[in-house]
SEBAGU-793078 format. One line per field, with one value per residue (C-alpha): residue in three letters; x, y, z. Coordinates in nm, 4 decimals. Example, Ala and Ser with C-alpha at 12.3 -4.5 7.8 and 13.67 -1.06 7.14 Angstrom:
<sites>
residu = c(ALA:SER)
xx = c(1.2300:1.3670)
yy = c(-0.4500:-0.1060)
zz = c(0.7800:0.7140)
</sites>
This chain:
<sites>
residu = c(UNK:UNK:UNK:UNK:UNK:UNK:UNK:UNK:UNK:UNK:UNK:UNK:UNK:UNK:UNK:UNK:UNK:UNK:UNK:UNK:UNK:UNK:UNK:UNK:UNK:UNK:UNK:UNK:UNK:UNK:UNK:UNK:UNK:UNK:UNK:UNK:UNK:UNK:UNK:UNK:UNK:UNK:UNK:UNK:UNK:UNK:UNK:UNK:UNK:UNK:UNK:UNK:UNK:UNK:UNK:UNK:UNK:UNK:UNK:UNK:UNK:UNK:UNK:UNK:UNK:UNK:UNK:UNK:UNK:UNK:UNK:UNK:UNK:UNK:UNK:UNK:UNK:UNK:UNK:UNK:UNK:UNK:UNK:UNK:UNK:UNK:UNK:UNK:UNK:UNK:UNK:UNK:UNK:UNK:UNK:UNK:UNK:UNK:UNK:UNK:UNK:UNK:UNK:UNK:UNK:UNK:UNK:UNK:UNK:UNK:UNK:UNK:UNK:UNK:UNK:UNK:UNK:UNK:UNK:UNK:UNK:UNK:UNK:UNK:UNK:UNK:UNK:UNK:UNK:UNK:UNK:UNK:UNK:UNK:UNK:UNK)
xx = c(0.6623:1.0289:1.1225:0.8978:1.0535:1.3926:1.3426:1.1920:1.5261:1.7458:1.5659:1.6170:1.9897:1.9832:1.8282:2.0719:2.3743:2.2664:2.4745:2.8094:3.0200:2.7960:2.5359:2.2610:2.1418:2.0015:2.0595:1.8802:1.6109:1.6663:2.0427:2.3332:2.5519:2.9385:3.1622:3.4554:3.7568:4.1084:4.1800:3.9526:3.5825:3.3700:3.2479:3.4647:3.2105:2.8260:2.5826:2.2233:1.9927:1.8553:2.0061:1.9035:2.2026:2.1852:2.4899:2.5025:2.8588:2.9149:3.2521:3.3894:3.7610:3.9576:3.9918:3.7324:3.6036:3.3711:3.2597:3.2781:3.2059:3.4243:3.1261:2.9864:2.8896:3.1033:2.8512:2.9925:2.9115:3.0026:3.3024:3.1999:3.3881:3.4311:3.1036:2.9278:2.7319:2.6043:2.4059:2.5065:2.2171:2.2705:2.1158:2.3829:2.3961:2.4411:2.8133:3.0884:3.2226:3.5048:3.4186:3.6755:3.7415:3.8131:3.9657:4.3598:4.5513:4.2880:4.2296:4.5959:4.6116:4.3558:4.0365:3.8682:3.5940:3.3706:2.9982:2.7998:2.4884:2.2377:1.9634:1.6581:1.7912:2.1653:2.3728:2.7339:2.9855:3.0526:3.3706:3.5340:3.9366:4.1029:4.1463:4.4357:4.4588:4.2417:4.4816:4.2070)
yy = c(4.0004:3.9576:4.1180:4.4228:4.4638:4.4079:4.6741:4.9156:4.8605:4.9203:5.2340:5.3726:5.2806:5.4716:5.7765:5.7773:5.7429:5.9885:6.2700:6.0516:6.1466:6.1490:6.3914:6.1450:6.2486:6.0087:5.7154:5.4093:5.3433:5.0901:5.0718:5.2015:5.4191:5.3386:5.5703:5.4232:5.6722:5.6038:5.3846:5.3765:5.3510:5.6047:5.5080:5.2495:5.0830:5.0129:4.8225:4.6470:4.5487:4.2708:3.9940:4.1521:4.3580:4.6358:4.8247:5.0833:5.1508:5.4896:5.5351:5.8852:5.7917:5.7784:5.4117:5.1311:4.9829:4.7195:4.5976:4.2726:4.0926:3.8283:3.5885:3.2474:3.2957:3.5915:3.8777:4.1423:4.4296:4.4557:4.6716:5.0401:5.2976:5.6426:5.8157:5.4776:5.3062:4.9364:4.7695:4.4467:4.2744:3.9658:3.7694:3.7347:3.5557:3.8058:3.8653:4.0994:4.0751:4.2461:4.4173:4.5205:4.6147:4.3084:4.5178:4.4650:4.5155:4.7679:4.5347:4.5182:4.9093:4.9764:4.9428:4.7643:4.8094:4.6350:4.5444:4.4330:4.2492:4.2159:3.9608:3.8890:3.8289:3.9002:3.5778:3.4471:3.6355:3.5204:3.3104:3.5347:3.5162:3.7743:4.0593:4.3142:4.6360:4.9162:5.1915:5.3913)
zz = c(-0.3169:-0.2116:-0.5621:-0.5083:-0.1763:-0.3134:-0.5795:-0.3235:-0.1097:-0.4362:-0.5320:-0.1966:-0.2213:-0.5551:-0.4040:-0.1179:-0.3623:-0.6229:-0.5087:-0.4910:-0.7925:-1.0973:-1.2403:-1.2110:-1.5675:-1.7862:-1.5556:-1.6321:-1.3656:-1.0973:-1.1865:-0.9704:-1.1799:-1.1923:-1.3841:-1.5421:-1.5891:-1.6913:-1.4553:-1.1738:-1.1052:-0.9160:-0.6684:-0.5698:-0.3684:-0.3739:-0.1733:-0.2917:-0.0358:-0.2304:-0.4533:-0.7928:-0.9035:-1.1913:-1.2434:-1.5174:-1.6152:-1.8119:-1.9816:-1.9065:-1.9899:-2.3095:-2.3240:-2.3767:-2.0570:-1.8998:-1.5794:-1.4521:-1.1242:-0.9607:-0.9058:-1.0209:-1.3859:-1.4035:-1.4860:-1.6986:-1.9333:-2.3119:-2.3737:-2.4102:-2.6154:-2.4595:-2.4121:-2.3982:-2.1461:-2.0619:-1.7931:-1.6023:-1.4380:-1.2228:-0.9176:-0.6723:-0.3308:-0.0119:0.0272:-0.0866:-0.4420:-0.6377:-0.9413:-1.2078:-1.5651:-1.7666:-2.0461:-2.1037:-1.8058:-1.6441:-1.3535:-1.2657:-1.3171:-1.0503:-1.1989:-0.9208:-0.6507:-0.4019:-0.4511:-0.1396:-0.1878:0.0875:0.1224:0.3521:0.6968:0.5603:0.4933:0.4966:0.3067:-0.0475:-0.0714:-0.3390:-0.3821:-0.1788:-0.3826:-0.3949:-0.1787:-0.3556:-0.2234:-0.0356)
</sites>
């Protein structure tokens, strides 16, 4: 029952975020879409209500990109070529995590963002290493 509620909350989050920078076309059901460009992610942050995380990265840049989360087990997508896409699926504890592109020096060049993972009744923030300023 908890997983069903988490998926319902995730779907509500997706519907709320549908107008935020992406065209929404072809998005995988149940996955928050993150667009990789040279050298930034759009959106720069996302939130999921439950602990089940599904992020679909679409490469709209001219260089290969991937998406990784600074978290235990280091979940990441395979590297995608321009025009490609991949999905990252993970179960994460409630908290705030940095996501980044692990390809070459893309992380250093600013391909980073923030993922906030909620949970039943909230929870203590994840003790992730401090991340650099995102330059908002």
